[in-house]
Structures are given as structure tokens and as C-alpha cells.
C-alpha angles and dihedrals in degrees: 000000000000091000091049092051093046091049092049091048092051092048091047092050092048093048093046091051100046103029107016090241121161104214136167142178116223139168151146136227109205120180134165142186108228127194118189139178123196099184092268107051139011116221139169132209144163113253142180110245103242093198085077111004126211104273147138132207148179121230126186137178131186128187112226129212091246092063096258125117120225119207141184131195127188120176134170132183137205121204122172094175116011111209092225096046105050114113137174124269097223142290111320128173110284110274089350112078117046110234096187113100120225121263120270124223108222124176127241116301129201112255102165133008115160144134129212151182123215134187143143092304098052136272136291122205130191129193140032105350146130114288123242095262097043096106100026096103094044108066101134128166093169117105130259094050091147088074106012130051138126085284084089096170096053089111115049095356092136097051116115118238111237136218123210108204105181091319096318112115125212138155119275110242141183122192090353093304121120107234125233131168088252096055092046096046094068092249093307090141106113098271118143114242096221138147143150098287148140114244136186124201119194122221117261111267119184090333095313125113131172138202136193130183140178117202128207104274095039105274108144133197134197126187142172125199132189132193128180147142132226134168096345094318130112117207135190131177138168141179132186147159134216120208107204117211107218117195090209106052099180102050116122120258098007120173101237100172148352130221117207131186142158141171131190137179134191128191121209087243088072098256116129140170136192136193128185132181133189133181130181122211115222121201127204092017121202118226111290096013116132132190111267116244136187132194123188128188129184137175130182149160129221130193128173106326094335132091138176131188144173126208142185133195134186122194127187128198096349086159108062104230139115088252109091112241132172143167134209122194135178134179147184119213143171139180142188122210106215093185132242091069096305119127130170123195145173132207139185117190137171126198122200121189129191130193120186111261096014121106104164098071120131129219125238119230124194132189122189138189110189139186124189125188118189126190 
């Protein structure tokens, strides 16, 4: 790490001297101990917190003679065991056979790589980047965001729901699909919504700012954000829509679009609350198929460097099928900001799935101890 920082410092000094470039190296290492129970076994593992994955990046800006500012961003991540991707091996004997697979050791993967130009009329970015609606559903001023946000399936999202039919275990399914918290939460599982795209960000006007993007392949996004303060309260809200370009326009039960929204408020007493809503639009519906919806609620209290929060989410028809399916989840989280970019947090969450006609389904319970170090 010391060599990396020295190298970055040297490069920054050289760039600043010869080209007047403002450059910096940044990153985060974010690891957690996760304990989970699926109704059959209880296992523990070390995971990468997918709410903010382990990553590092290089950002640079340069003022141009014409009044514009050029920028570049390059970011990579390394995850040996993503907290939203871990799944069970199979069906071992209760508390006897470990069902958690071993960690993998992947190399670095591109997360962001884009260039941009900014001026008085906004900014345009080109390359691999987050799309305009990526953060619309995740405005959150309530505490414990290192372990608890509207990305409710960030921990344990890849775990299979189980059935216990008179002592015989199997995976819970709907429409032939094995259900997980991640599949039922309408992709609220910590994944970055990124692609090779062109994006425009408006300037901030009276607290409002907008964004629009078009990704390679034709999917387009539009979003509006607002931030403001009044009478000791801080407020944020956002809304956006994604138009999905499907190559096959006549297939049954296609996801044609997604509506995202969120609002959050924090009082200077430390009390805060958050709400988020998502709805997917399905084209060419089969009989009995309904549009998937998600509603997320959170409340918390922060004092000094501490914060605690509770949340609740309800998700309907996350699996697109004529068979009704739903999930309810709630959690309790807390965190302590140790300063200098170091945060520790804890989370308990339970996921409960329901499929019409099935009564032997089991809940998934997750416990997390997390430490995040930013630099």
C-alpha cells in the first residue's frame, strides 16, 4: 500500500507540474463475516460487501483553455466472495456437511472506465460507467448505510430458498426458477447498473439536477434528483425510468421498462427515514402475469459516531410467472464511524418467500459483521 501511495503521489506531482492535472488515487477494502441459516444448515463465511465492493481507482481532472474541464475515471474491483452471489453447494446433513463453497480468487475486473467534459451547461461522459438511474432508488440519509440500504439483498442475495417436505429438502421454485432473495428483490442486491454508454448530467439548479444516458444496445435512462434543507431537516428525493431495448419485441413477458424512486429525510436531532419504490413494466403478458413491484422502508437514529436503523421491504412477483410469488424482508443494523475512513457495522436480516400453493418453504436468516477501510 505504501508503494502504491508513493507512486500515486509521484504521478500526481508530475502531472500537476507538467500538465496542470488534478489527479488522485482512491479505494476501499470492504470485508465481512457472514453467518446464514437456510432452514436446513447454518454456515459461516468471509464475504466482500457488495454494497461497496473492494476496489481502487484513479481519477483526474484538467481545466482547459476554453473554460471546459476534462476528466478521466478508471476503477477496478476485486471480489473473491461477493456477499450477494454466494450460494449453497447442495443438501448436506444438518450441521454435518458444509454447504458453503470455498472462496474463489478472481483477478481485477473493470468497473469504470470513462472520459468526460464539463462546463456551465452540464457534463457529458463517454465509456464504461453507471447509468442515469443507477442510484435513483438509493438516496438514504438514515444511518447504517455501510450494511443496510434499499439494496436489501446485498447480503445473502444468492442463497437458495429451501423447502422441507416431511424432512426431504429441495429448492423453492416458481415457474421453474429457483428462488433467491436477489431474484425476488427486483435486482436490489448491490450490483452496479453500468454499461458502455454516453451520459449527460445537468447543472444543479435550485437543488435539482438531472441525468440521461443511452447504453450500447439502445437501453436509455432518465432521472431527476433533488436535495434541500429546511428548518433543521435535510431532504433528498429522486425519480427515474429505464427504457429497455429488447432485440425480440414480440416475446412473451418481456421486461420493457423500470420505474425507480426514493425519498429520504434527516432531522438535526439524529432521526431519519427513507422510502424507495420500484416497478417493472412487462410487455406481452401471459395470462395471470402481473408487473413486479417493490417497496422499501427504513428508519434510524444517529448520535455522535454511532447509528442504528431498522428496515422492511415487500416484493411482489419478482419472478415473472403466472404463479403468484412474493418476499418480505426486515433487518436491524448498526454502525460505528471510527474516523479516517474506517467504519464497522453489524446487520441481522431475515428473508421470507411465499409461492402460491406452497406451505413448506423455509426462511433465510443472515447475520453480518463488517469492516470498511477507505483511502
